[in-house]
C-alpha positions as CSV (number, residue, x, y, z in Angstrom):
1,M,-60.7,58.0,-19.5
2,K,-59.4,55.7,-22.2
3,K,-56.0,57.3,-21.8
4,F,-56.1,56.6,-18.1
5,L,-57.1,53.0,-18.6
6,S,-54.3,52.6,-21.2
7,V,-51.8,53.9,-18.6
8,L,-53.2,51.5,-16.0
9,M,-53.0,48.6,-18.5
10,A,-49.4,49.5,-19.5
11,G,-48.4,49.7,-15.9
12,A,-50.0,46.3,-15.1
13,M,-48.2,44.8,-18.1
14,L,-44.9,46.4,-17.0
15,F,-45.4,45.0,-13.5
16,G,-46.1,41.6,-14.9
17,V,-42.9,41.7,-17.0
18,L,-40.9,42.8,-14.0
19,T,-42.5,40.1,-11.8
20,L,-41.7,37.4,-14.4
21,A,-38.2,38.7,-14.7
22,G,-37.9,38.5,-10.9
23,C,-39.1,34.9,-11.0
24,G,-36.6,34.1,-13.7
25,D,-33.8,35.5,-11.6
26,T,-34.9,33.4,-8.6
27,T,-34.9,30.3,-10.7
28,T,-31.4,31.0,-12.0
29,D,-30.1,31.6,-8.5
30,T,-31.7,28.3,-7.3
31,G,-30.1,26.5,-10.2
32,E,-26.7,27.9,-9.3
33,D,-27.2,26.9,-5.7
34,T,-28.0,23.3,-6.8
35,T,-24.9,23.2,-9.0
36,T,-22.8,24.3,-6.1
37,T,-24.3,21.7,-3.8
38,E,-23.6,19.0,-6.5
39,D,-20.0,20.2,-6.8
40,T,-19.5,20.0,-3.1
41,T,-20.8,16.5,-3.0
42,T,-18.4,15.5,-5.8
43,T,-15.5,17.1,-4.0
44,A,-16.4,15.1,-0.9
45,E,-16.0,11.8,-2.9
46,F,-12.5,10.4,-3.0
47,T,-10.1,11.7,-5.6
48,T,-6.8,10.1,-6.8
49,V,-3.4,11.5,-7.8
50,T,-4.3,10.7,-11.4
51,E,-7.9,10.7,-12.5
52,G,-9.2,7.2,-13.1
53,V,-6.0,5.6,-11.7
54,L,-5.1,4.1,-8.3
55,T,-1.4,4.7,-7.9
56,M,0.4,2.4,-5.5
57,S,3.9,2.9,-4.2
58,T,5.9,-0.2,-3.2
59,N,9.4,-1.7,-3.0
60,A,9.3,-4.6,-5.4
61,A,12.0,-6.7,-3.7
62,F,9.8,-8.2,-1.0
63,P,8.7,-11.5,-2.3
64,P,6.0,-12.9,-2.3
65,Y,4.3,-9.6,-1.4
66,E,5.9,-7.7,-4.3
67,M,8.5,-8.6,-6.8
68,T,9.1,-8.4,-10.6
69,D,8.5,-11.3,-13.0
70,D,10.7,-12.2,-16.0
71,S,8.8,-9.5,-18.1
72,G,9.5,-6.8,-15.5
73,N,5.9,-6.6,-14.3
74,I,5.4,-6.1,-10.6
75,V,3.5,-9.1,-9.1
76,G,2.8,-10.6,-5.7
77,I,0.2,-10.6,-2.9
78,D,0.1,-6.8,-2.5
79,A,0.0,-6.2,-6.3
80,E,-3.0,-8.5,-6.8
81,I,-4.9,-7.2,-3.8
82,A,-4.3,-3.7,-5.0
83,A,-5.5,-4.6,-8.5
84,A,-8.7,-6.2,-7.0
85,I,-9.3,-3.0,-5.0
86,A,-8.8,-0.8,-8.0
87,E,-11.3,-2.9,-10.0
88,K,-13.9,-2.5,-7.2
89,L,-13.4,1.2,-7.3
90,G,-13.6,1.4,-11.1
91,L,-10.0,2.5,-11.4
92,E,-6.9,1.3,-13.3
93,L,-3.9,0.3,-11.1
94,E,-0.4,1.9,-11.5
95,I,2.5,0.6,-9.4
96,L,5.6,2.7,-8.7
97,D,8.7,0.8,-7.6
98,M,11.1,2.6,-5.2
99,D,13.0,2.1,-2.0
100,F,10.9,1.3,1.0
101,D,11.3,4.7,2.7
102,G,10.4,6.4,-0.5
103,A,7.3,4.1,-0.9
104,L,6.2,5.2,2.6
105,A,6.7,8.8,1.9
106,A,5.0,8.8,-1.5
107,P,1.3,9.2,-0.3
108,Q,2.4,12.0,1.9
109,S,4.0,13.9,-0.9
110,G,1.2,13.2,-3.4
111,K,3.2,10.9,-5.6
112,S,1.0,7.9,-4.9
113,D,-2.5,7.3,-3.5
114,I,-1.6,4.2,-1.4
115,V,1.5,2.4,-0.1
116,M,1.5,-1.4,0.0
117,A,4.8,-3.0,0.7
118,G,4.2,-5.4,3.6
119,V,3.7,-2.3,5.7
120,T,3.2,-2.8,9.5
121,V,1.2,-0.2,11.4
122,N,3.2,1.4,14.2
123,E,2.9,4.7,16.2
124,E,5.6,6.5,14.2
125,R,3.9,5.7,10.8
126,Q,0.5,6.6,12.2
127,L,1.8,10.2,12.6
128,V,2.0,10.7,8.9
129,L,-0.2,8.0,7.4
130,D,-3.7,6.7,7.9
131,F,-4.2,2.9,7.6
132,T,-6.9,0.5,6.5
133,E,-8.0,-2.6,8.3
134,T,-5.5,-5.4,8.4
135,Y,-5.4,-7.7,5.3
136,A,-2.5,-10.0,6.1
137,N,-0.4,-11.2,9.0
138,G,3.4,-11.0,8.9
139,V,5.8,-12.9,11.2
140,Q,9.4,-11.7,11.3
141,K,11.9,-14.6,11.0
142,V,15.7,-14.9,11.3
143,I,17.7,-16.3,8.3
144,V,21.0,-17.9,9.1
145,P,23.5,-20.1,7.3
146,E,23.1,-23.8,7.9
147,G,25.3,-24.8,10.8
148,S,25.3,-21.3,12.2
149,D,26.1,-20.9,15.9
150,I,22.9,-18.7,16.1
151,T,20.2,-21.1,17.1
152,S,18.0,-18.8,19.1
153,I,17.1,-15.1,19.4
154,E,19.4,-14.7,22.4
155,D,22.3,-15.8,20.3
156,M,21.9,-12.8,18.1
157,Q,23.3,-10.5,20.7
158,G,26.7,-9.1,19.5
159,K,26.2,-10.4,16.0
160,K,25.9,-8.4,12.8
161,I,22.3,-8.4,11.7
162,G,21.1,-7.6,8.2
163,T,17.7,-6.0,7.7
164,Q,15.7,-4.0,5.0
165,R,16.0,-0.3,5.6
166,G,12.9,1.3,7.1
167,T,11.1,-1.9,8.0
168,T,9.9,-2.9,11.4
169,G,12.6,-5.6,11.4
170,Y,15.2,-2.8,11.2
171,L,13.4,-0.8,13.9
172,Y,13.1,-3.7,16.3
173,C,16.6,-4.9,15.8
174,S,18.3,-1.5,16.0
175,D,16.5,-0.6,19.3
176,T,18.4,-0.8,22.5
177,V,19.0,-4.0,24.4
178,E,16.8,-2.8,27.2
179,N,13.9,-2.5,24.7
180,G,14.4,-5.9,23.2
181,G,16.7,-4.9,20.4
182,F,20.4,-5.5,19.6
183,G,21.7,-2.0,19.4
184,E,21.9,0.2,16.2
185,E,25.7,-0.5,16.0
186,N,25.0,-4.2,15.3
187,V,22.4,-3.7,12.6
188,V,23.1,-3.1,8.9
189,A,20.3,-1.8,6.7
190,Y,20.0,-2.7,3.1
191,D,17.8,-1.4,0.3
192,D,15.9,-4.6,0.1
193,A,15.6,-8.2,1.4
194,I,17.5,-9.6,-1.5
195,A,20.5,-7.4,-0.9
196,A,20.5,-8.3,2.8
197,T,20.5,-12.0,1.9
198,Q,23.3,-11.5,-0.6
199,A,25.3,-9.9,2.2
200,L,24.6,-12.9,4.4
201,N,25.8,-15.3,1.7
202,N,28.9,-13.1,1.4
203,G,29.6,-13.3,5.1
204,Q,29.1,-9.6,5.6
205,V,26.4,-10.2,8.3
206,D,25.7,-13.2,10.6
207,C,21.9,-13.3,10.1
208,V,19.0,-11.5,8.4
209,V,15.7,-10.5,10.0
210,I,12.8,-10.3,7.5
211,D,9.1,-11.2,7.1
212,S,8.5,-15.0,7.3
213,A,7.0,-15.3,3.8
214,V,9.9,-13.4,2.3
215,A,12.4,-15.4,4.4
216,D,10.9,-18.7,3.2
217,N,11.1,-17.5,-0.4
218,L,14.7,-16.4,0.0
219,V,15.8,-19.6,1.7
220,A,14.1,-21.7,-1.0
221,T,16.2,-19.8,-3.7
222,N,19.4,-19.7,-1.7
223,P,20.8,-23.1,-0.9
224,G,22.8,-23.2,2.3
225,L,20.5,-20.9,4.2
226,T,17.8,-21.8,6.8
227,T,15.6,-20.0,9.3
228,L,15.3,-20.3,13.1
229,D,12.2,-22.1,14.4
230,T,11.5,-19.2,16.8
231,E,9.5,-16.2,15.6
232,Y,11.1,-12.8,16.1
233,T,7.9,-10.7,16.0
234,N,4.3,-11.1,14.9
235,E,2.6,-8.2,13.1
236,D,-0.3,-7.2,10.9
237,Y,-0.1,-5.5,7.4
238,A,-2.3,-2.7,6.2
239,I,-2.6,-0.2,3.4
240,G,-1.4,3.3,4.0
241,V,-2.9,6.5,2.6
242,A,-2.0,10.2,3.2
243,K,-2.9,11.5,6.6
244,G,-6.4,13.0,6.6
245,N,-7.5,11.5,3.3
246,T,-10.6,10.0,4.8
247,A,-12.7,9.7,1.7
248,L,-10.1,7.5,-0.1
249,L,-9.4,5.6,3.1
250,D,-13.1,4.8,3.5
251,A,-13.5,3.7,-0.1
252,I,-10.5,1.4,0.1
253,N,-11.6,0.0,3.4
254,A,-15.1,-0.8,1.9
255,A,-13.6,-2.5,-1.2
256,L,-11.0,-4.4,0.9
257,Q,-13.7,-5.7,3.3
258,E,-15.7,-7.0,0.4
259,L,-12.7,-8.8,-0.9
260,I,-12.0,-10.3,2.5
261,D,-15.6,-11.4,2.9
262,D,-15.9,-13.1,-0.5
263,G,-12.6,-14.9,0.0
264,T,-10.6,-13.1,-2.7
265,V,-7.9,-11.8,-0.3
266,Q,-7.3,-15.2,1.2
267,S,-7.2,-16.9,-2.2
268,I,-4.5,-14.5,-3.3
269,I,-2.5,-15.1,-0.2
270,D,-2.9,-18.9,-0.6
271,K,-1.7,-18.6,-4.2
272,Y,1.7,-17.3,-3.0
273,I,1.8,-18.9,0.5
274,P,0.0,-22.2,0.3
275,S,-1.4,-23.2,3.7
276,D,-0.4,-26.8,3.2
277,G,3.3,-25.8,3.0
278,A,3.6,-26.7,-0.7
279,E,5.8,-24.6,-2.8
280,A,4.0,-21.5,-4.0
281,D,3.6,-20.8,-7.6
282,T,5.2,-17.3,-7.5
283,A,7.3,-15.4,-10.0
284,G,10.9,-15.9,-9.2
285,A,12.8,-13.4,-7.1
286,T,15.3,-12.6,-9.9
287,D,18.0,-9.9,-10.0
288,E,15.4,-7.7,-11.6
289,A,13.6,-7.6,-8.2
290,G,16.4,-5.5,-6.8
291,A,15.7,-2.6,-9.2
292,T,14.6,0.6,-7.4
293,D,13.0,3.9,-8.3
294,E,11.4,2.7,-11.5
295,A,7.7,2.8,-12.5
296,G,6.4,-0.7,-12.6
297,A,4.0,-2.0,-15.3
298,T,0.7,-3.3,-13.9
299,D,-0.4,-5.8,-16.5
300,G,1.2,-8.7,-14.6
301,A,-0.2,-7.4,-11.3
302,E,-3.7,-7.5,-12.6
303,A,-3.4,-11.0,-14.1
304,D,-4.8,-14.1,-12.3
305,T,-6.5,-12.1,-9.6
306,A,-9.0,-14.3,-7.9
307,A,-12.6,-13.1,-8.6
């Protein structure tokens, strides 16, 4: 009888051990499931090309939106807004300087997280990029030599028109006459606005079509040039990210909206384009601004950002 009780007790103890072991396995499995869930949540949050860094591609020859200062740092409206967004997201900002077409392609190829280069949203670009809400307005102006026989948009027909390659100014001007353009054969594309303006000074083109803020900056630094009173186009600027990168787009949009709401964006724009028409305190558009395909330092871009 004692032997029988001993067997029963041993069996009960074995059953208890197995039961506890089974409970332990269940707990472990649950822990693994929880970890998987957390990993999925982390994955759903935005990621960047380089951890802890917001990489911006641009063409730093588009003053006052982006340009290089005397120390070679990339500064300007876009640079400061990007720095403020990066700070909101807890990231460092890195700016890559390249030609305009390359800057647009960089987010698509994974070379940058965002593109900011006075980028206008259009149907063609929306096929390969997603865009934030508008943060600035851009008006295309026409630069001509003082005393030019071009005094209106209509006078540009049959003239040689300089533009920056890949910009909406180039797209509009090179379109057919029926669509409001001047024909591709009459348009010359340059790597940047500064090169186009140099061509105008050299008599290689009759006028230049470029963003108004850039045009005003270039006219101020190039005696003998002026702009037409008539606007060529009126457009909005936005930040581009890779198509389908919704998490990053949402994060940037949220940060951008906060900066718009608290007046930071407008204060940055006013710093470079004073609303009273006074001369802006911007870094000079020097020959260094024409450099392409170089990684730009960001220290200057982060300085003096309005809080």
